[in-house]
N, C-alpha and C positions, 0 to 999 in steps of 0.2 A: 504494500500500500504506500502511495506517495505521501510526502509531507503535507501537501495541500489537502489530500483526502483525509489525513489524520486531523488536520485543523478543523475541517468541516464536520468532523464527528463530535467536536467538543461543545459542551453546553455548560456554562457557568451561571448560576442564578442564586440570588439571595431570597430568603423567606422572611417576610416582614409582617408584623401584626401588632395589635394592642395586646397587653398581657392577658393570658387565659383564653385567647381566641382559638387555640389548638395548633399553633405553629409548630411546636416541637413534636407533637403527636403526628402531624402530617409528615414531618421530616422522617420520623421513625418508619412510617408506612412506605414511604418512597424508598428508603434503604432496604426494607423487607422485600419489596417487589424487585429491587435491583440485585437481590442476593447478597447484599453487603452484610446483613445480619440474619440470623436464623429465627429469632424471636423478638418481637417488638416489645420493649419495655414501655410503661406509661409513667408519667411524672408522678402520679399519685399512688402508684402501686407499692406502698411501703412494706406491707406485710410479707410480700414475696421477694423483697429486696431487688425488685426489677426497676431499673431506671432508664431513662432515655439515653440512647447512645451519645447524643450530642451534649447532654448534660453530664460531663465526665468529672467535673470538679466536685469535691466532697461537699462544699457549701451549697452547690446546686442540688445535690441529692437531698440535703437536709431541708432546704427552703422550698424545693419543688418549683423553682424558676430558673431561667437561664440568666447567668450573670456575665458570661463571656461568649463571644462568637465561636463557632466551630466550623471546621472545613471537613467535608466528607466526600470521597470520590468513589464512584463505582461505574460499571458498564451495564447498559440495558438496551436491548434491541439495536445493537450496533452503535450506540452513542456512548461517549465517555462523559459522565455526568458529575459535575462538582457542585455540591449543595453548600451554601453558607447559611447555617442556622444562626440567627442573630438574637440578641437579647430584646425582648419586647418591652421591658420596663423602661420608662422614660429616663431613669437615673443613669442608664447605660447607653443613651442615645448617641453619644459621640463615637463609641465603638461601632455602632450600627452604621452611622454615616460613613465612616472610613471603609467598612466592608462594602458598602454600595458603590464605592469608586472602583472596585475590582471586578464587578459582575457585568454580564452582558444583558441580563434581564432580571426581573423580580416577580416573585409570587406573593400576592397580598392575601392573607387569610383573614376572613371576617366572620365573626360569630353571628349566625343567622337570627338569634334572638335579640342581640344588642345593636346590630348594624355597624356602621362606620363609627369608630371611637377616636378620641383625641390623638393618641400616639400614632394611629394608622394615618391620620391626615398629615402629621409632621413627616413621617417617613415617606409617604406618597410624594410630598413636595420635593424631597431630595431626589427621588427617582425621576420625577417630572423635569427637574432642572437639567438632569443629564440626558433626558429624552430616551430613556431605556424602556423597552416593552414591559408592560405590567399585566400579568395574568391574575385573575381574581378567583379565589376558591372560597365560596360561602359555605361555612362549616356548621356542623351540629344539627343537621336536618332530622336526625333521629330523636331530637328533643323538640318540645313545642317552640315555635319560632315565629318571626314576623311573616306576613304574607310575602311570597317571593317577588311580586311586583313592587311592593313597598321597599323591599331590599334593593331592588334595582334603582328605584327612584332615589332612595337614600344615598346609594353609591354615587350616582351622577350629580346629585345636589351638593353633597359634601365635598366631592373631589373635583367637580367640574370636568370629569373625564367621560366621554361617551363610552358605552359598553355594548357588547353584543353577546347574546345568550348562546352558549354551546350545549350545555346540559341543563335540564330543567327538572325540578322536583315534582314528584307525584305525591301530594299530601305532605304533612310534616308531623313530627312528634308521634303520637299514638296512631295517626292515620297515614304515616309515611309508608309508601309502597314501592318506591323506586325512583329512577331518573330516566328522562327521555333525552337521548342524544340527537339533537336536531340535524346535525350535519351527517351523521352516520345512519339516521332514520332507524334507530334501535331503541328498545326499552330494556333497561337493566332492572330486574326485579329484586327487591330487598328481602333477603332471607327466604327465598323460594328455590326449590330444586331446579326447575327449568328457568335458569337465571336470565337468559337473554332472548328477547323476542325481536325477530327481524320484521319490520313493518313493510307493508306493500306500498304501492304508488300513492295511495291516499293518506299514508302516514297515520297519525292518531285518529283521523276521521274515518279510517277503514274499520273493519270488524275484527282485526287481529287482537285487540285488547278487550273485546266484549267478553265478560265473564271471567277475565283474568285479574283485573283490578276492580275495585268497587265502582258502581255506577256513579256515585257522587264524585269520586276523584276523577273519573273519566270525563264527566261533564265539565268539571272545573278545568281540567287539562286542555280540553278542546277550546273552551272559551279563552284561556290564556294564550294558546297558540294562535288563535285568530287575531288577538290583540297584538302579539309580538310580530306576527307576519305582516300586519298592516301598519303598525306604528313603531316597531323596534328598529334598531340600527342593523343594516345588512352586514354580513361578514365580509371583511376586507383585509386580507393578509398584509398588504403593504401598509395600511394604516396601523395595524397591530405592531408591525416591526418598527414603525416610526414612533411608537409610543403614544399615538393619538387615539387609539381604540383599545379597550381592554376586553378580551374574551372572558366570559363568566362561566364558572362551573359550580354546581351544587353537589354536596355530598356529606359524608360523615367520616372524618379521619379516624376517630376512635373505633368505629365499627368497620373501618376499612371498606367503605362503600363509596363509589364514585371516584376513587383515587386512581384506579387503573385507566379509566377513560381520560381523566385529566392528564396523567403522565404521558400517555401515548400521543395525545394531541399536542401537549406542550413541547415534547421533544421534536415533533415534526415542524412546529411553527417558530420555536424560539431561535434566535439568531446564533450563528457560530461566531467565534471571536472576530472582532472587527478592528477598525483603525483606532488608535489611541492618540490623544493630543499630547504634545510636549510644549514647553514654554517658547519654542521657536518654530514649531511646525507639527508634523504628524509622523507616527510610526505605523507602518502597515504590517499585517500578519505575514505577508510574503517577503518582507525585507530579509536579506540574507544574513545580517548581523544579529547577534543575540542581544536582547534587552528585556528588562522586567523591572518591576518596582515592588518595594516592601510596603504592605498595607497593615501589617499586624506583627507584633512581637509578643510571645508568650513565654513566661518563665515557669520552670518547675512542672512541665507537662509530664515528666517522668520523675516523681519525687525521689526515687532511688539514686538518680544521678544529678539532680539539681541543675538540669541543663536548660538552655534557652533556645527557642526556635524562632526564626524570622520567616514569615509567610510571604513568598514571592509569587507574584502573578507574572507569567511569561507573556510578553507582548510581541516578540518577533524572534526569529531564529530558532535554533535547537539547543537545548541544554544537554550537556554530557558531564557526568560526574567526574570531577577532577579538573574541569576547565578553569582557566584563569580569566577573570573579568576585572573591570575597573569600577570602583565605588565612586560615582561622579562627584559626590559632595566633597570628598577628601582627595580624590585623585589616586588613592592607594590601589594597588593590585591585590585581588583577593582570589585565593584558590578554593573552589567550591567542591571540597572532597567529601563532605558529609551532607548528603541530601536524602530526603525521605518523601514518600507518598503518605498523605495524611488520611486518617479515619478517626476524627475526634482526637483523643489523646493517644491512639495507637498509630504506629507507623512502621513502614518497612523501607529498606534501602532502595533508592531509585537510581537507575543508571542513566536513563535518558528521559527527556520530556520535551513537549512541543508547545507551540502557541496555544493558549487556552488552558494549559495545566497550571495548577497551583501546587508548589512544592515547599517543603520545609527545609531550610538550610540552618546548620548549626551556627549559633551566634555567641561569641565570647565577649560581646560588648562593643563590637565594631559598628553595628547597624542601628539605624533609627527609622521610625515610621516615616514613610515618604521617600526613602532613599531609592535611587536608580542604580541598577547594575547593568553593565553592558560590556561587550568586547569590541565595540566600535572605537576607532581611534579618536574621533571628535567627541567632545563632551556632550552628554545627553541628559536632559532633565525632564521627566514627565511632569504633568501639571501637579503642583504642590497640593497636599491635603490640608484642609483648614483646621485650625484649633480655635476653640471658643472660650470666652471667659466664664469661669464658674460663678455660682451664686451663693455657695455655702463655704465657710472656711473654718479650719480647726488648727490649733497648735498641737503638735504631737511630740511626746518624749518617750524614751525607753525607760521602763520601770526599773530594770536592772542595769546599772551602768557597766557591769562586767560583760554585758552582751551588746555593747555599743557597736562592735564590728558587724554582728548579725543584723542589727537595726539599720545601720547605714547601708549595708548591702541590699537589704529588703526594700528600703525606701528608694534606692537608686534603680533597682531592677523594675519595681512596680511603676515607677515614674516613666521609665523607658518603654514600658508596655503601652503607655497612654491610658492606663486604667484609672488614673487619678492625676491631678496636676500638683506638682510639688514646688514650693518656693522656699526661699530663705531670706532672712533680713540681715542687717549689718551685724547682729549679734550671733548669727548662724543658728537661730531658732528654725526648726523645720515647720513650715506651714503648709497645710493641705488645702487644695481647692477642689470642689466637686459640684456637679449639677444637682445631685440628690443625696439624701441622707444614706441611702443604701450603699452608695459607693464607699463611704467611710466605714460602714460595718464590714463590707467585704475586705477592705484594706486591712482593718484590724484583725480580722479572722485569718487572712493569709499571712500576715507578719507573724502571728502567734503560731500557726500550724505549719507553715512552710519554712520559716526562718527562725523559729524558736525564740521569738522576741516579743515579750509582752509589753504593751504600750499603754500610756495614759493620754487621753485626748481631751482637749479643752476648747470649747466653742468660742469663736471670735465674732465680734459684733460688726461684721462687714458683709455686704451682699452685692456689691458692684465692683467690677475690676476693669481696668483699662491699661493697655500697654502704653509706655511713654517713649517718645522719640529720644534715643540715647543722647542726642545733642542737648536735650533740655533737662537732663537729670540734675545738674547742679542748681539750675533755676528752681526745679521742683523742691529740692531740699530746703531752699530759703523761704518758700511760700507754703510749705506743707500745712494744710489746715487741720484743726482738731477732728477727731473721729475719722482719720485716714492714716494710712501707713504706706511706706515704700518697701517693696520686696523685689526679689529677682527670681526668674524662672530657671529651669535647669540649663538653659542656654545662656544664662547670665543677662537676659534681657530685662530691663526694669519694668515694673508693673505697679500701678497705684491701686490700693484697695480703699473703697469708700463705704461709709456706713449705710448710705442709701442714695437714691437717685437725686434727691434734693442737694445733698452734699456735693455730688459730682457736678450737677448743673451750676451750682454756686461757684465752684472752683473754676470751671471752664469760662464762666462769665467774667470772673476777676482776672483770669490769666489767658487771654485769647491767643497769645503767641505760643503757648505750650501745646504741642501736638500730642493728642491721645488717640489710640486706636482700639477698636472693639474686638477685632479678630486679626490673627496673623497666620501666615503659612507655617506649617510644622518645620519646614526645612530651615535650619539655622544658618545656612550658608548665605542667605540673603535676608536682610531685615527689611521687610516691606509690608505695607498695609495689606490686610487680607480682604 
């Protein structure tokens, strides 16, 4: 098989949703269908000690939620599939945003009873900005839920994204009897022996379903199909691939119903790896030089070895284990001798990989999120990943001063992961910044359990952060107002913390010449406004 054919087989997608919509459960069922696992664990199945494959961290098993993104690769129907299971909780939104820079499409999971929720809207906007195709899976049809037409209206009203129905539910909750695949003209029956019915030319209006499903559901189905055929959006694959139309599927991830139909359609329509933007142009999948970028760093995936992996998305060329590349940020040559294929926290040595693959490379502290690796002679930088100012802050100390080394190592490595933002002041106090409280709890848990360092955390009365133009730092020190403080991030970039928006506005009004920035690029090789 040629390299071009191998690239066309690749499908990389992220799964996004509001917490508890069933995102991780759907991931498990996709892995099960792909043969990547033999038995699907469920997040809540505590008694049998079965846990979701993607929720590999101990704290995820205890909490029953995803707190870090996972990468899982498997083959299905001739396609090489890479799934990114992302944290649904808003507190870990920045990890999810970075993951979405590495995918070619997204699957949006929606709870049929709750409709589109706040975090779903936020993540959708990130996908929309990148114009990546979005596939919608409306989940939990085996429970009482909203009317499916209301679900569709809710989807389009909340997101402003036109949608087209591919599979449609027959009943819901206690009356749920199956789904109708409009494109395949098939009905898949829920928990019945003769599970698939091929409909004739008349579709649901023929007699194939008479006596098979209840008359009440059949009448409703026919009425809904008349409405969708007359007023619904037509299927348009080009619009789907352009991110302007979302195909909608209904089903139940927990009951593993509707998942197969979704997966088969998705793999057929989802795009293969495409062109990636750089700060000076574009990189094409068919370019003969090797290039890729690091979008995630994870420490302690193997607690026995205390190692760190950098997650690399390949954008052009072919990877061969042992090859030498240049780290564009530093200009250093790096030999990639330890490379792995990823399945959550499990991995196996990988010899070669092509465009569209995501590989793990051993990191001894050389890499940062957003780094570009290439064997091209000219410097290359992919579009930088953004970092955002946190809204909650804490001062953190090691309880046992004899374990200061473990504490410092843990703080440094977790900061490099991007799991939390770490600052220091002129007295070298460690200050943490986070979007949500849960990030602090995960940080404390991981320091204690992975680095054997118990910590004491003290809440600070700040909620607004802004980076400062380095040229203005001395001026800032002279006019620093009450209820604010100057700290430095891990790249030694100055940042001002304010007690509230009023304090910030007052400072800016009194000091119009001091330049403050709300967002910066992660790459510290350039200090520029985000």
